[in-house]
C-alpha positions as CSV (number, residue, x, y, z in Angstrom):
1,M,66.4,-75.3,-20.4
2,C,69.9,-76.6,-19.9
3,G,72.6,-77.0,-22.5
4,I,74.4,-80.1,-23.8
5,V,77.6,-80.3,-25.8
6,G,79.7,-83.3,-26.8
7,Y,82.8,-83.9,-28.9
8,V,84.6,-87.0,-30.3
9,G,87.5,-86.6,-32.8
10,N,91.2,-86.0,-32.8
11,K,91.4,-82.6,-31.0
12,S,91.6,-81.9,-27.3
13,A,88.0,-82.0,-26.1
14,L,88.3,-79.6,-23.2
15,D,88.4,-76.3,-25.0
16,I,85.6,-77.4,-27.4
17,L,83.4,-78.4,-24.5
18,L,84.0,-75.2,-22.5
19,E,83.6,-73.0,-25.6
20,G,80.4,-74.8,-26.4
21,L,79.0,-74.4,-22.9
22,T,80.0,-70.7,-23.0
23,N,77.8,-70.3,-26.0
24,L,74.9,-72.2,-24.3
25,E,75.1,-70.5,-21.0
26,Y,72.0,-68.5,-21.8
27,R,70.1,-71.9,-21.4
28,G,71.0,-72.2,-17.8
29,Y,73.6,-71.2,-15.3
30,D,72.9,-73.0,-12.0
31,S,75.8,-75.3,-12.4
32,A,78.0,-76.9,-15.0
33,G,80.2,-80.0,-15.6
34,I,82.1,-82.1,-18.1
35,A,83.1,-85.8,-18.4
36,V,86.1,-86.8,-20.3
37,N,88.0,-90.1,-20.9
38,V,91.6,-89.6,-19.9
39,D,94.0,-92.5,-20.2
40,G,91.1,-95.0,-20.2
41,H,89.3,-93.5,-17.2
42,V,86.1,-91.4,-17.2
43,E,86.7,-88.3,-15.1
44,L,84.0,-85.8,-14.0
45,Y,84.6,-82.2,-13.2
46,K,81.6,-80.2,-11.9
47,A,80.9,-76.9,-10.2
48,E,77.8,-75.0,-8.9
49,G,77.1,-71.5,-10.0
50,K,78.3,-69.8,-13.2
51,L,80.4,-71.6,-15.8
52,Q,83.5,-69.6,-14.8
53,N,83.6,-71.8,-11.6
54,L,84.0,-74.9,-13.8
55,K,86.6,-73.2,-16.0
56,D,88.6,-72.3,-12.8
57,I,88.5,-76.0,-11.7
58,T,89.5,-77.4,-15.1
59,F,92.3,-74.8,-15.6
60,E,94.2,-76.2,-12.6
61,K,94.3,-79.6,-14.4
62,K,94.3,-78.4,-18.0
63,E,97.4,-80.3,-19.0
64,H,96.0,-83.6,-17.8
65,I,92.4,-83.1,-19.1
66,S,93.6,-81.9,-22.5
67,K,94.8,-85.4,-23.3
68,S,91.2,-86.4,-23.9
69,T,89.7,-86.3,-27.4
70,I,86.2,-87.2,-26.3
71,G,83.9,-85.6,-23.8
72,I,80.4,-84.4,-22.9
73,G,79.4,-81.3,-21.1
74,H,76.3,-79.7,-19.5
75,I,75.1,-76.3,-18.3
76,R,72.2,-76.7,-15.9
77,W,68.9,-75.0,-15.1
78,A,67.7,-76.9,-12.1
79,T,64.5,-78.8,-12.2
80,H,64.9,-81.9,-9.9
81,G,67.3,-81.2,-7.1
82,A,68.9,-78.0,-5.8
83,P,71.6,-76.3,-7.9
84,T,74.6,-77.9,-6.1
85,T,77.8,-79.5,-7.3
86,I,76.5,-83.0,-6.5
87,N,73.4,-82.4,-8.5
88,A,75.3,-80.9,-11.4
89,H,75.7,-83.0,-14.6
90,P,77.3,-85.2,-15.8
91,H,76.0,-88.0,-13.6
92,S,77.6,-91.4,-13.3
93,C,76.8,-95.0,-12.1
94,N,78.3,-96.6,-9.0
95,C,81.2,-98.1,-10.9
96,G,82.0,-94.7,-12.5
97,R,82.4,-96.1,-16.0
98,V,79.2,-94.4,-17.4
99,A,78.7,-90.7,-17.7
100,V,75.4,-89.1,-18.8
101,V,74.2,-85.5,-19.5
102,H,70.5,-84.9,-19.8
103,N,68.1,-82.1,-20.8
104,G,64.4,-82.6,-20.0
105,I,62.4,-84.4,-17.2
106,I,62.3,-88.2,-16.5
107,E,58.7,-88.4,-15.4
108,N,58.9,-92.0,-14.0
109,Y,62.3,-91.4,-12.3
110,K,60.9,-92.2,-8.8
111,E,59.7,-95.6,-9.9
112,L,63.0,-96.3,-11.7
113,R,65.0,-95.1,-8.7
114,A,63.2,-97.4,-6.3
115,K,63.7,-100.3,-8.6
116,L,67.4,-99.6,-9.1
117,E,68.0,-99.1,-5.4
118,K,66.5,-102.6,-4.8
119,E,69.0,-103.9,-7.3
120,G,71.9,-102.3,-5.3
121,C,72.4,-98.9,-6.9
122,V,73.4,-96.2,-4.6
123,F,72.3,-92.7,-5.5
124,R,74.4,-89.6,-4.7
125,S,72.1,-86.8,-6.1
126,Q,68.5,-85.7,-5.9
127,T,68.2,-85.5,-9.7
128,D,66.1,-87.5,-12.1
129,T,69.1,-87.8,-14.4
130,E,71.1,-90.1,-12.2
131,T,68.5,-92.8,-12.8
132,V,69.6,-92.9,-16.5
133,A,73.2,-93.4,-15.6
134,H,72.4,-96.4,-13.4
135,L,69.9,-97.8,-15.9
136,V,72.4,-97.6,-18.8
137,A,75.1,-99.2,-16.6
138,K,72.7,-102.1,-15.8
139,K,71.9,-102.6,-19.5
140,F,75.5,-102.4,-20.5
141,A,76.4,-105.1,-18.0
142,Q,73.9,-107.3,-19.8
143,T,74.8,-106.4,-23.5
144,H,78.4,-105.1,-23.5
145,D,77.1,-102.7,-26.2
146,L,76.7,-99.0,-25.4
147,T,74.2,-98.3,-28.2
148,E,72.1,-101.2,-27.2
149,A,72.3,-100.3,-23.5
150,V,71.0,-96.8,-24.3
151,R,68.3,-98.2,-26.6
152,L,67.0,-100.6,-23.9
153,A,67.2,-97.9,-21.2
154,T,65.1,-95.4,-23.2
155,K,62.4,-98.0,-23.6
156,E,61.9,-97.8,-19.8
157,I,62.1,-94.0,-19.6
158,E,59.0,-91.8,-19.7
159,G,59.1,-88.1,-20.2
160,A,61.3,-85.7,-22.2
161,Y,65.0,-86.1,-22.7
162,A,68.0,-85.3,-24.7
163,L,70.8,-87.6,-23.6
164,C,74.6,-88.0,-24.3
165,V,76.4,-91.0,-22.9
166,I,80.0,-92.2,-22.8
167,H,81.4,-95.3,-21.3
168,Q,84.9,-95.9,-20.1
169,D,85.3,-99.3,-21.8
170,I,84.0,-98.1,-25.2
171,K,86.6,-95.7,-26.1
172,N,86.0,-92.8,-28.6
173,T,82.3,-93.3,-28.7
174,I,79.4,-91.1,-27.8
175,V,75.8,-92.3,-28.0
176,A,73.1,-89.7,-28.1
177,T,69.3,-89.8,-28.3
178,R,66.3,-87.5,-27.8
179,R,62.5,-87.4,-27.1
180,N,60.7,-84.1,-26.9
181,A,63.9,-82.2,-26.4
182,P,66.2,-80.8,-29.1
183,L,69.5,-82.3,-30.1
184,L,71.7,-82.1,-33.2
185,V,74.9,-83.6,-34.4
186,G,77.6,-81.4,-36.0
187,I,79.7,-83.0,-38.7
188,G,83.4,-82.3,-39.2
189,E,86.3,-84.0,-40.8
190,G,87.2,-87.0,-38.6
191,E,85.2,-85.5,-35.8
192,Y,81.6,-85.1,-34.6
193,Y,79.9,-82.7,-32.2
194,V,76.6,-83.0,-30.3
195,A,74.6,-80.1,-29.0
196,S,71.3,-79.0,-27.7
197,D,71.5,-75.8,-29.8
198,V,73.4,-74.4,-32.7
199,P,75.5,-71.8,-30.9
200,A,77.6,-74.6,-29.2
201,I,79.0,-75.8,-32.5
202,I,78.6,-73.1,-35.2
203,K,82.2,-72.1,-34.7
204,Y,83.4,-75.5,-35.8
205,T,81.0,-76.7,-38.5
206,K,77.9,-75.7,-40.5
207,K,77.0,-79.2,-41.4
208,A,74.5,-80.9,-39.1
209,M,71.9,-83.6,-38.6
210,Y,68.9,-83.0,-36.4
211,L,67.8,-86.0,-34.4
212,E,64.1,-86.8,-34.4
213,D,62.2,-88.3,-31.5
214,N,63.4,-91.8,-30.4
215,Q,66.3,-91.8,-32.8
216,I,69.7,-92.9,-31.4
217,V,73.0,-91.9,-32.9
218,T,76.4,-93.6,-32.3
219,L,79.4,-91.4,-33.0
220,T,83.1,-92.3,-33.3
221,P,85.8,-90.1,-35.0
222,D,85.3,-92.0,-38.2
223,S,81.6,-93.0,-38.2
224,M,78.0,-92.0,-37.5
225,K,75.3,-94.6,-37.2
226,L,71.6,-93.7,-36.8
227,I,68.9,-96.1,-35.6
228,D,65.4,-95.8,-34.2
229,I,64.3,-97.2,-30.8
230,D,63.4,-100.5,-32.4
231,N,66.9,-100.9,-33.8
232,N,66.1,-100.1,-37.4
233,V,68.8,-98.3,-39.4
234,I,67.7,-94.9,-40.5
235,S,69.0,-92.8,-43.4
236,Q,70.8,-89.6,-42.3
237,K,69.5,-86.1,-43.4
238,I,72.4,-83.6,-43.4
239,E,71.6,-79.9,-43.4
240,I,73.5,-76.7,-43.6
241,L,73.1,-74.5,-40.5
242,P,71.8,-71.0,-41.3
243,W,73.9,-69.2,-38.7
244,E,77.2,-67.4,-38.6
245,P,79.6,-67.3,-35.7
246,V,79.6,-63.5,-35.7
247,A,76.1,-63.6,-34.2
248,L,77.6,-64.7,-30.9
249,S,79.8,-61.6,-30.6
250,K,78.7,-58.5,-28.6
251,M,80.1,-56.3,-31.4
252,G,81.4,-53.7,-28.9
253,Y,78.2,-53.5,-26.8
254,K,78.5,-54.0,-23.1
255,H,75.7,-56.7,-23.1
256,F,74.0,-58.9,-25.7
257,M,70.7,-57.3,-24.7
258,L,71.8,-53.8,-25.6
259,K,73.2,-55.2,-28.9
260,E,70.0,-57.0,-29.7
261,I,67.9,-53.9,-28.9
262,H,70.0,-51.9,-31.4
263,E,69.6,-54.7,-34.1
264,Q,65.8,-54.1,-34.2
265,P,65.8,-51.7,-37.2
266,D,67.6,-54.3,-39.3
267,V,65.4,-57.1,-37.9
268,V,62.3,-55.2,-39.1
269,R,63.8,-54.8,-42.5
270,N,64.7,-58.5,-42.6
271,V,61.1,-59.5,-41.7
272,L,59.6,-57.3,-44.3
273,A,62.1,-58.3,-47.1
274,G,60.5,-60.3,-49.8
275,K,57.1,-60.1,-48.1
276,L,56.3,-56.4,-48.3
277,R,57.7,-55.4,-51.7
278,A,55.6,-52.3,-52.4
279,I,52.7,-50.4,-51.0
280,D,50.5,-51.2,-54.1
281,E,51.4,-54.9,-54.1
282,N,49.8,-57.6,-52.0
283,I,51.8,-59.1,-49.1
284,S,53.6,-62.3,-50.1
285,L,53.8,-65.1,-47.5
286,N,54.9,-68.1,-49.6
287,E,55.4,-70.4,-46.6
288,V,51.7,-70.0,-45.5
289,T,50.3,-73.0,-47.3
290,L,46.7,-72.7,-46.3
291,D,44.8,-72.1,-49.5
292,K,42.9,-68.9,-50.1
293,E,39.5,-70.5,-50.1
294,S,40.2,-72.0,-46.7
295,L,41.4,-68.6,-45.4
296,K,38.2,-67.1,-46.6
297,T,36.1,-69.7,-44.6
298,L,38.1,-69.5,-41.4
299,N,35.8,-68.8,-38.5
300,R,38.3,-68.8,-35.7
301,I,42.0,-68.3,-34.9
302,Q,43.6,-69.6,-31.8
303,I,47.1,-68.4,-30.8
304,V,49.1,-70.2,-28.2
305,A,52.4,-68.9,-26.7
306,C,54.3,-68.3,-23.5
307,G,56.0,-65.3,-21.9
308,T,57.1,-62.5,-24.3
309,S,55.7,-64.5,-27.3
310,L,52.3,-64.4,-25.6
311,H,52.4,-60.6,-25.5
312,A,53.3,-60.6,-29.2
313,A,50.3,-62.8,-29.8
314,M,48.1,-60.3,-28.0
315,V,49.1,-57.6,-30.5
316,G,48.4,-60.1,-33.2
317,K,44.9,-60.7,-31.9
318,Y,44.1,-57.0,-31.9
319,I,45.4,-56.4,-35.4
320,M,43.8,-59.5,-37.0
321,E,40.4,-58.9,-35.5
322,E,40.6,-55.3,-36.7
323,L,41.7,-56.1,-40.2
324,C,40.4,-59.6,-40.9
325,G,37.1,-59.7,-39.0
326,I,37.9,-63.1,-37.5
327,A,37.5,-64.0,-33.8
328,V,41.0,-64.6,-32.3
329,D,41.7,-66.2,-29.0
330,V,45.0,-65.9,-27.3
331,E,45.9,-68.3,-24.5
332,P,49.1,-69.3,-22.6
333,S,50.1,-72.7,-23.9
334,S,50.5,-74.0,-20.3
335,E,46.7,-73.4,-19.8
336,Y,45.6,-74.5,-23.3
337,I,47.0,-78.0,-22.9
338,Y,45.1,-78.9,-19.7
339,R,41.6,-78.1,-20.7
340,K,39.1,-79.2,-23.3
341,T,39.6,-76.8,-26.3
342,V,37.3,-76.4,-29.3
343,G,38.8,-76.5,-32.7
344,D,38.4,-78.1,-36.2
345,K,39.5,-77.8,-39.8
346,N,38.0,-74.3,-39.9
347,T,40.3,-73.2,-37.1
348,L,43.7,-71.8,-37.7
349,V,46.0,-72.5,-34.7
350,I,49.1,-70.3,-34.5
351,G,52.0,-71.3,-32.2
352,V,54.5,-68.6,-31.3
353,S,57.9,-69.3,-29.9
354,Q,61.3,-67.6,-30.3
355,S,63.2,-70.9,-29.9
356,G,60.6,-73.2,-31.4
357,E,61.3,-75.6,-28.6
358,T,58.9,-74.3,-25.9
359,A,57.6,-77.6,-24.4
360,D,54.1,-76.3,-23.5
361,T,53.6,-74.7,-27.0
362,I,54.8,-77.9,-28.8
363,T,52.2,-79.9,-26.8
364,A,49.5,-77.4,-27.6
365,V,50.1,-77.4,-31.4
366,R,50.2,-81.2,-31.4
367,Q,46.9,-81.3,-29.6
368,A,45.4,-78.9,-32.1
369,K,46.8,-80.8,-35.1
370,S,45.2,-84.0,-33.9
371,R,41.8,-82.2,-34.1
372,G,42.4,-81.3,-37.8
373,S,43.3,-77.6,-37.3
374,H,45.8,-76.1,-39.7
375,I,49.0,-75.3,-37.7
376,L,51.0,-72.1,-38.4
377,I,54.2,-71.5,-36.5
378,V,55.8,-68.1,-35.9
379,T,59.4,-68.7,-34.8
380,N,62.9,-67.5,-34.9
381,R,64.2,-71.0,-35.5
382,P,63.1,-72.6,-38.8
383,D,65.2,-75.6,-37.8
384,S,63.2,-76.2,-34.6
385,T,60.8,-78.9,-33.4
386,M,57.8,-76.6,-33.8
387,A,58.8,-75.6,-37.3
388,R,58.9,-79.3,-38.2
389,E,55.4,-79.7,-36.8
390,A,54.1,-76.8,-38.9
391,D,51.7,-76.9,-41.8
392,S,52.6,-73.3,-42.4
393,L,55.6,-71.3,-41.2
394,I,56.5,-67.7,-40.7
395,P,60.3,-67.5,-39.9
396,V,60.8,-64.1,-38.1
397,S,64.4,-63.8,-39.2
398,A,65.8,-62.1,-36.1
399,G,69.0,-64.0,-36.0
400,I,70.4,-65.7,-32.9
401,E,69.2,-64.0,-29.7
402,V,71.6,-64.6,-26.8
403,S,70.3,-62.5,-24.0
404,V,67.7,-64.3,-21.9
405,A,65.4,-61.3,-22.0
406,A,63.8,-61.3,-25.5
407,T,63.8,-58.0,-27.4
408,K,64.5,-58.3,-31.1
409,S,62.6,-61.6,-31.4
410,Y,59.5,-59.9,-29.8
411,T,59.6,-57.1,-32.4
412,A,60.1,-59.6,-35.2
413,Q,57.1,-61.7,-34.0
414,V,54.9,-58.6,-33.8
415,I,55.9,-57.5,-37.3
416,S,55.1,-61.0,-38.6
417,F,51.6,-60.7,-37.1
418,Y,51.1,-57.4,-39.0
419,L,52.1,-59.1,-42.2
420,L,49.9,-62.1,-41.6
421,A,46.9,-59.8,-40.8
422,I,47.4,-57.8,-43.9
423,Y,47.8,-61.0,-46.0
424,I,44.5,-62.5,-44.7
425,A,42.7,-59.1,-45.1
426,E,43.8,-58.8,-48.7
427,I,42.6,-62.3,-49.5
428,K,39.3,-61.8,-47.6
429,N,38.9,-58.2,-48.8
430,S,37.9,-57.4,-45.2
431,A,39.7,-54.1,-44.7
432,N,39.7,-50.7,-46.3
433,K,42.4,-50.7,-49.0
434,E,43.5,-47.1,-48.3
435,N,44.0,-48.1,-44.6
436,L,46.1,-51.1,-45.7
437,S,48.2,-49.0,-48.0
438,N,48.8,-46.5,-45.1
439,L,49.8,-49.4,-42.8
440,K,52.2,-50.7,-45.3
441,R,53.8,-47.3,-45.8
442,E,54.2,-46.9,-42.1
443,L,55.8,-50.4,-41.9
444,I,58.4,-49.4,-44.5
445,L,59.2,-46.2,-42.5
446,L,59.3,-48.0,-39.1
447,P,63.0,-49.0,-39.1
448,Q,64.0,-45.3,-39.5
449,K,61.7,-44.3,-36.6
450,I,63.2,-47.1,-34.3
451,E,66.7,-45.8,-35.3
452,K,65.6,-42.3,-34.2
453,V,64.6,-43.7,-30.8
454,L,67.9,-45.5,-30.4
455,S,69.9,-42.4,-31.3
456,H,68.2,-40.3,-28.7
457,K,68.3,-42.3,-25.5
458,E,68.9,-39.5,-23.1
459,D,65.3,-39.3,-21.8
460,V,65.3,-43.0,-21.2
461,Q,68.6,-43.0,-19.3
462,A,67.6,-40.0,-17.2
463,C,64.3,-41.7,-16.3
464,A,66.1,-44.9,-15.4
465,R,68.5,-43.1,-13.1
466,R,65.6,-41.4,-11.3
467,F,63.5,-44.6,-10.8
468,A,66.2,-47.3,-10.5
469,N,65.6,-47.7,-6.7
470,S,61.9,-48.2,-7.0
471,K,60.6,-51.4,-5.3
472,D,57.4,-51.5,-7.5
473,F,56.4,-50.3,-10.9
474,I,53.1,-50.0,-12.7
475,F,52.6,-49.8,-16.5
476,I,49.3,-48.7,-17.9
477,A,47.9,-48.6,-21.4
478,R,44.7,-49.2,-23.4
479,G,43.7,-51.0,-26.6
480,I,46.5,-52.3,-28.7
481,N,49.2,-51.2,-26.3
482,Y,47.9,-53.2,-23.3
483,A,50.3,-55.9,-24.5
484,T,53.0,-53.3,-24.6
485,A,52.4,-52.5,-21.0
486,L,52.6,-56.2,-20.1
487,E,55.8,-56.7,-22.1
488,G,57.4,-53.5,-20.6
489,A,56.6,-54.7,-17.1
490,L,58.0,-58.2,-17.9
491,K,61.2,-56.8,-19.2
492,L,61.7,-54.8,-16.1
493,K,61.0,-57.5,-13.6
494,E,63.0,-60.1,-15.6
495,I,66.3,-58.3,-15.4
496,S,66.0,-55.8,-12.5
497,Y,63.8,-58.0,-10.2
498,I,61.6,-54.9,-9.5
499,N,58.0,-56.0,-9.0
500,A,56.5,-54.5,-12.2
501,T,52.9,-55.1,-13.3
502,G,51.0,-54.1,-16.4
503,Y,47.3,-53.0,-16.3
504,T,44.7,-51.8,-18.7
505,A,44.4,-48.2,-17.7
506,G,40.7,-48.4,-17.1
507,E,41.2,-51.2,-14.6
508,L,43.4,-49.1,-12.4
509,K,40.5,-47.8,-10.4
510,H,39.0,-51.2,-10.0
511,G,41.5,-52.3,-7.3
512,P,45.2,-51.5,-8.2
513,I,44.7,-47.8,-7.5
514,A,44.8,-48.8,-3.8
515,M,48.6,-49.3,-4.2
516,L,49.3,-45.8,-5.4
517,D,51.3,-43.4,-3.2
518,E,54.3,-41.2,-3.5
519,S,56.6,-44.2,-3.8
520,M,54.8,-45.8,-6.7
521,P,55.9,-45.0,-10.3
522,V,53.2,-45.3,-12.9
523,L,54.3,-45.4,-16.6
524,S,51.5,-44.4,-19.0
525,I,51.8,-45.5,-22.6
526,L,50.2,-42.4,-24.0
527,M,50.2,-42.8,-27.8
528,K,48.0,-40.6,-29.9
529,G,44.8,-42.2,-31.2
530,Q,41.4,-43.3,-30.1
531,V,42.2,-43.9,-26.5
532,Y,44.6,-41.0,-25.9
533,E,42.2,-38.8,-23.8
534,K,41.1,-41.8,-21.8
535,I,44.6,-42.8,-20.8
536,L,45.4,-39.1,-20.0
537,S,42.4,-39.1,-17.7
538,N,43.5,-42.3,-16.0
539,S,47.0,-40.8,-15.6
540,E,45.4,-37.8,-13.8
541,E,43.6,-40.1,-11.5
542,A,46.9,-41.8,-10.6
543,K,48.6,-38.4,-10.1
544,A,45.8,-37.3,-7.8
545,R,46.9,-40.3,-5.5
546,N,50.4,-38.9,-5.4
547,A,51.9,-41.5,-7.8
548,R,55.1,-40.6,-9.6
549,M,54.1,-40.3,-13.2
550,I,56.1,-41.2,-16.4
551,A,54.8,-40.8,-19.9
552,L,55.8,-42.6,-23.0
553,T,54.3,-40.6,-25.8
554,D,54.4,-39.4,-29.4
555,S,52.3,-36.4,-28.5
556,D,53.4,-32.7,-28.5
557,D,50.5,-31.9,-26.1
558,T,51.9,-29.3,-23.7
559,K,49.3,-30.0,-21.0
560,I,51.1,-33.2,-20.1
561,N,54.2,-31.4,-19.0
562,D,52.9,-30.6,-15.5
563,L,51.3,-34.1,-15.1
564,F,54.4,-36.2,-15.7
565,E,57.7,-36.2,-13.8
566,C,59.5,-37.8,-16.8
567,I,58.4,-37.8,-20.5
568,I,59.9,-40.2,-22.9
569,K,59.3,-39.1,-26.5
570,V,59.1,-41.2,-29.6
571,P,58.4,-40.2,-33.2
572,E,54.8,-39.8,-34.3
573,I,53.3,-43.0,-35.6
574,I,49.8,-44.4,-36.5
575,E,48.1,-45.9,-33.5
576,T,47.8,-49.3,-35.2
577,L,51.5,-49.7,-35.4
578,S,52.5,-47.9,-32.2
579,P,53.2,-51.1,-30.2
580,V,56.3,-51.8,-32.2
581,L,57.8,-48.3,-31.6
582,A,56.6,-48.0,-28.0
583,I,58.3,-51.2,-26.8
584,V,61.8,-50.0,-27.8
585,P,62.2,-47.3,-25.0
586,L,60.6,-49.7,-22.5
587,Q,63.3,-52.3,-23.4
588,L,65.9,-49.6,-22.9
589,L,64.4,-48.5,-19.6
590,A,64.5,-52.0,-18.3
591,Y,68.1,-52.4,-19.5
592,Y,69.4,-49.1,-18.0
593,I,67.7,-49.7,-14.6
594,A,69.1,-53.2,-14.4
595,E,72.6,-51.9,-15.3
596,F,72.4,-49.0,-12.7
597,L,71.5,-51.7,-10.1
598,G,74.4,-53.8,-11.1
599,K,72.3,-56.8,-12.2
600,D,73.4,-59.6,-14.6
601,V,71.5,-58.2,-17.6
602,D,72.1,-61.1,-20.0
603,Q,71.7,-63.9,-17.5
604,P,69.0,-63.0,-14.9
605,R,68.6,-65.3,-11.9
606,N,66.3,-68.3,-12.2
607,L,65.6,-67.8,-15.9
608,A,66.8,-69.6,-19.1
609,K,66.3,-68.7,-22.7
610,S,64.5,-71.7,-23.9
611,V,61.9,-73.5,-21.7
612,T,62.0,-77.0,-23.0
613,V,60.2,-78.6,-20.0
614,E,56.6,-78.3,-19.0
């Protein structure tokens, strides 16, 4: 959650800060602010609401603010304190010399606040972050050294944080540090950048250093010094960022979400490249380091994830149990970390996260690692915290995903699970070789079938227009597509705010059927295969209760024409692989309904792209 950007160098900081925050706005948009040092004074500019409100405020004083060549900025997703201007970052101390921006949660902020108030500090906001500003100011008064003040302050802080700090009296210096929250330093010529994520700085540099937990970096235009929390100097590891600025362009699409939906054929090709070389060759997963003998003796797989990644994991469970014959448990990370879980060296634990920074999932994989389990991470960010925790890694190669509602990263995660399942099955010799060859053949053809769906969107658009004013929505499916129903419902409620719910079709008559009437749309994921007739029967039950019926199908069965008000057709595909194709029209349905309703598709209310707090 939230986004941080900082700059120190020889250019005007204002435009760099605002550009960086623009590219981080997917991380939060409750409020925004910057702090700059102008003519020897730290000045704060803050606004609640979208970033444009801050841009309007700073535009009025642009000539004055542009004198500054140092500054820090923040885009907020509110945790402690309402999303108001006074709670917006940056925060300052009573004297106004210190400015701080912060991602994360200070768990002991109440104790720190009480202590600081007794010492004379007056708090203006309801945030946990303001305690850091007062604490650093107190430490600076004792040491007259900003780096040392930050170091001593962090020794008293409990919780997760990424911090950037400037001080009026220490000109052209930013001090930054992190614990359990991402932060990196971009390296330029006579200038440095700080950011919570790559998009903020990729326009300016591709050289970067990722901070590790409890490391503190001090930046001036001409120097970068890195120490740990015990004041030991640490060697710097410079990396090349694997992203291009063009990834942040909409490329002519109205929204990033629509662009990212249309990128999915190429995303599938990228995931398969180098891993699925030919139908008659084994899958190659070089970054899975668990040896073949250990894979043969695995007796359990646990998958932990949140949100959309959890639904990808559910598809993974189905396909791995079918092909590998191993028991697979899927659990929300937020539940996994608060109970006694069973695992050992014969348990493979898979963490799934688009960003690789999901706080609950990071905690879960660390707990599993402490029990001796092998940790495999499936992520879109090979530069992330989770990737660095991994014993094995499957990078999903989806590219930067800007829209808050995940689309292409979901598809990439699901494809990665198919590859992993085939890989393990080939090692264990646990699946019919002809079936594996057929699955590989279908995987190779899949991008073309997705392109066909994307080139014939008329049925989806017509359905969206017809049902855009619905207050509720039900998605039903069976078997491997139950996860598709859940993900389709999630996409719809995320961006349109319609109360959408996914059910296994057989459970409809065990309670949810009571909700059905002429105002309730029911979307049946009716893909040909083992459970086709069962879902058709469940659909007829719903129709008998006057529900408005929609079919998503690859069937040419004419008897469905009278049953369904809308029919969304997709190309024929084997049932095992149907979730990847079926999700695409559901993503489009959610998109078009939200667009017809005039919703903010890329930045839905109350949500942020990366959930970096528990």
